NUTIGU-665536 format. One record per residue (C-alpha): chain; x, y, z. Coordinates in pm, 1 decimal. Layout:
<recs>
 chain       px       py       pz
     A        X        Y        Z
...
</recs>
This chain:
<recs>
 chain       px       py       pz
     A -17550.8   5584.4   -510.0
     A -17810.8   5835.1   -609.2
     A -17732.5   6206.2   -599.9
     A -17966.9   6399.6   -366.2
     A -18048.4   6768.3   -389.3
     A -18027.7   6772.6    -11.0
     A -17652.2   6713.0    -35.9
     A -17592.0   7029.2   -246.8
     A -17583.2   7270.2     50.6
     A -17341.9   7036.1    227.6
     A -17111.8   7028.2    -77.5
     A -17127.3   7407.3   -107.3
     A -17052.6   7447.4    261.6
     A -16751.7   7216.9    237.2
     A -16624.7   7403.5    -69.1
     A -16667.1   7734.5    110.6
     A -16483.2   7608.8    418.7
     A -16202.5   7473.1    199.9
     A -16175.7   7803.8     14.0
     A -16157.4   7995.7    340.6
     A -15893.8   7756.8    477.7
     A -15682.1   7788.9    162.6
     A -15712.6   8166.9    176.5
     A -15613.8   8173.9    544.4
     A -15320.3   7941.4    479.9
     A -15207.6   8161.9    190.9
     A -15234.1   8472.1    406.9
     A -15041.3   8305.0    691.0
     A -14762.5   8194.9    454.6
     A -14743.9   8537.6    292.7
     A -14739.7   8710.4    630.3
     A -14470.4   8477.9    764.9
     A -14260.3   8520.5    450.8
     A -14290.1   8898.6    472.4
     A -14185.5   8888.3    837.6
     A -13883.3   8669.6    762.8
     A -13780.4   8889.5    470.5
     A -13819.9   9206.2    677.9
     A -13596.9   9060.2    949.1
     A -13342.4   8954.5    686.6
     A -13348.9   9303.6    533.1
     A -13299.6   9467.5    874.7
     A -13010.9   9233.9    951.3
     A -12851.4   9303.1    613.6
     A -12885.3   9677.6    673.0
     A -12702.1   9643.3   1004.8
     A -12427.4   9426.5    851.9
     A -12382.8   9678.6    570.5
     A -12363.3   9965.0    818.1
     A -12102.9   9784.6   1026.7
     A -11895.8   9709.4    716.3
     A -11928.7  10054.3    559.8
     A -11873.5  10266.0    868.5
     A -11656.8  10060.8   1104.2
     A -11499.2   9730.4   1008.3
     A -11440.6   9802.8    638.2
     A -11251.1  10132.2    685.2
     A -11073.3   9987.7    989.5
     A -10962.6   9685.4    786.4
     A -10830.9   9895.0    494.6
     A -10642.2  10136.5    722.1
     A -10497.4   9848.3    923.2
     A -10378.8   9657.6    617.7
     A -10223.2   9976.1    476.9
     A -10044.4  10032.5    807.5
     A  -9915.0   9675.8    814.4
     A  -9784.7   9697.3    457.5
     A  -9608.3  10025.4    536.1
     A  -9460.9   9883.2    857.2
     A  -9325.6   9574.8    679.6
     A  -9179.9   9797.3    406.5
     A  -8992.0  10002.7    662.5
     A  -8856.1   9693.3    835.1
     A  -8747.1   9545.6    502.5
     A  -8576.4   9870.6    409.3
     A  -8387.9   9868.4    738.2
     A  -8313.3   9494.2    720.7
     A  -8499.4   9425.9   1046.7
     A  -8774.1   9189.9   1159.8
     A  -8905.9   9422.8   1431.7
     A  -8881.3   9794.8   1491.1
     A  -8701.9   9776.4   1823.4
     A  -8439.5   9871.6   1899.7
     A  -8447.8  10203.7   1716.0
     A  -8080.7  10299.1   1687.7
     A  -7953.2  10653.5   1658.4
     A  -7877.1  10614.6   1288.1
     A  -8234.0  10486.6   1226.3
     A  -8402.6  10753.8   1435.3
     A  -8439.3  11016.9   1162.4
     A  -8614.6  10775.5    927.3
     A  -8827.5  10632.8   1210.5
     A  -8948.1  10980.4   1306.3
     A  -9024.5  11060.2    940.6
     A  -9232.6  10742.9    892.9
     A  -9410.2  10791.2   1225.2
     A  -9505.6  11150.0   1148.8
     A  -9609.0  11102.4    785.3
     A  -9748.9  10746.6    772.9
     A  -9802.8  10560.4   1098.5
     A  -9945.8  10835.7   1318.1
     A -10190.2  10962.1   1048.8
     A -10312.4  10605.4    987.7
     A -10343.2  10544.5   1361.1
     A -10545.2  10863.6   1401.1
     A -10776.2  10754.8   1118.4
     A -10836.0  10424.0   1296.6
     A -10880.7  10595.9   1631.7
     A -11145.1  10824.8   1481.4
     A -11326.4  10531.4   1317.0
     A -11339.1  10339.2   1645.9
     A -11449.5  10631.4   1862.8
     A -11715.9  10763.3   1625.3
     A -11861.3  10420.6   1543.3
     A -11830.0  10236.7   1873.5
     A -12207.9  10174.4   1866.1
     A -12152.9   9940.7   1568.5
     A -11918.4   9704.8   1753.9
     A -12034.3   9345.1   1700.8
     A -11970.7   9237.5   2059.1
     A -12188.9   9336.9   2353.5
     A -11886.2   9494.7   2521.6
     A -11601.7   9693.4   2370.4
     A -11317.9   9450.4   2284.8
     A -11011.0   9512.5   2498.7
     A -10781.7   9522.8   2194.0
     A -10971.1   9826.3   2058.3
     A -10940.4  10007.8   2389.8
     A -10571.5   9918.0   2402.9
     A -10522.1  10048.8   2048.3
     A -10681.0  10385.1   2127.7
     A -10465.1  10409.6   2440.0
     A -10156.5  10325.9   2232.1
     A -10240.0  10610.3   1992.0
     A -10288.7  10852.5   2280.4
     A  -9948.7  10752.2   2415.5
     A  -9783.3  10842.3   2085.9
     A  -9934.8  11189.7   2094.9
     A  -9723.6  11264.4   2401.6
     A  -9413.6  11125.1   2226.5
     A  -9474.2  11342.1   1920.2
     A  -9514.0  11646.4   2141.2
     A  -9166.9  11578.3   2282.6
     A  -9026.2  11531.0   1931.9
     A  -9170.8  11866.4   1829.9
     A  -8979.7  12020.4   2121.0
     A  -8658.0  11849.8   2009.5
     A  -8663.7  11579.7   2279.1
     A  -8604.7  11235.5   2124.5
     A  -8537.1  11051.3   2449.3
     A  -8858.0  10850.8   2393.9
     A  -8887.9  10679.9   2057.4
     A  -9203.2  10475.0   2101.8
     A  -9530.6  10503.7   2287.1
     A  -9502.3  10394.8   2648.1
     A  -9826.6  10203.1   2586.3
     A  -9745.4   9905.2   2364.4
     A  -9917.1   9794.9   2045.1
     A -10195.7   9543.2   2119.5
     A -10080.7   9224.3   1938.7
     A -10437.7   9091.4   1895.8
     A -10568.1   9410.1   1729.9
     A -10492.1   9317.8   1366.7
     A -10624.4   8963.7   1405.7
     A -10947.4   9098.6   1555.7
     A -10998.5   9345.1   1270.0
     A -10933.2   9081.7   1000.9
     A -11152.6   8821.2   1169.8
     A -11444.2   9060.8   1224.1
     A -11427.2   9197.3    869.5
     A -11418.0   8846.6    718.1
     A -11710.5   8728.5    933.4
     A -11924.4   9027.8    837.6
     A -11845.3   8988.3    467.0
     A -11946.2   8621.5    487.1
     A -12268.7   8718.6    664.7
     A -12337.6   8984.9    403.6
     A -12296.5   8733.6    119.6
     A -12517.3   8480.9    299.5
     A -12794.5   8737.1    343.6
     A -12769.3   8857.5    -15.9
     A -12732.8   8518.5   -186.7
     A -12889.6   8279.4     65.7
     A -13186.3   8049.9    -14.2
     A -13446.8   8292.3    124.6
     A -13303.8   8578.2    -77.6
     A -13295.7   8360.5   -393.1
     A -13655.2   8246.7   -339.0
     A -13771.4   8603.9   -287.1
     A -13580.8   8721.2   -594.8
     A -13729.5   8439.1   -800.7
     A -14080.9   8525.0   -681.3
     A -14033.6   8893.3   -758.7
     A -13898.9   8800.7  -1101.9
     A -14203.3   8588.3  -1180.2
     A -14440.2   8859.9  -1064.0
     A -14254.9   9120.0  -1265.7
     A -14256.9   8902.9  -1576.2
     A -14628.8   8833.9  -1554.7
     A -14736.8   9195.2  -1519.0
     A -14812.3   9425.6  -1812.1
     A -14704.4   9787.9  -1839.2
</recs>
């Protein structure tokens, strides 16, 4: 087949259209990638904030409280704190005043000041119950300060699901954090940035 000069404009037009299409596709991919990465970065920021300001400190304080509580029970040869006998009362009051109440107040402060970072749409009942439990102990400690030891525990019981909730939420957020940091999108973006950095001159 003979080549005709009349076909040159058609070839140039096709090449131009192809170039434009490739450029548009490249722009669309870049724009989509930037959008995905921005959403991932925003999500990672929120996960980090929840870990740093709420669930991380809450987890550490809760684990410390549990270790201290088990140590006291072991020391007293018990598997649960109740009943608190008269000969155990002095030590119970000491541990409550110096260890358990301060740790509870730390957790209460963390929950109240960072309630906006709760993962769930509504405040979990176990967190509300915990704060109420702490408030109940404040009345007991006031009586102890006045020399009245007729009440030895908060009238509002410890929420049994509290510790499990804290551990579960902390573990889930840490897993999400690792996924966002080391996931395939993050690795691809890191690889791309590395290539761009390596190819540039300074």
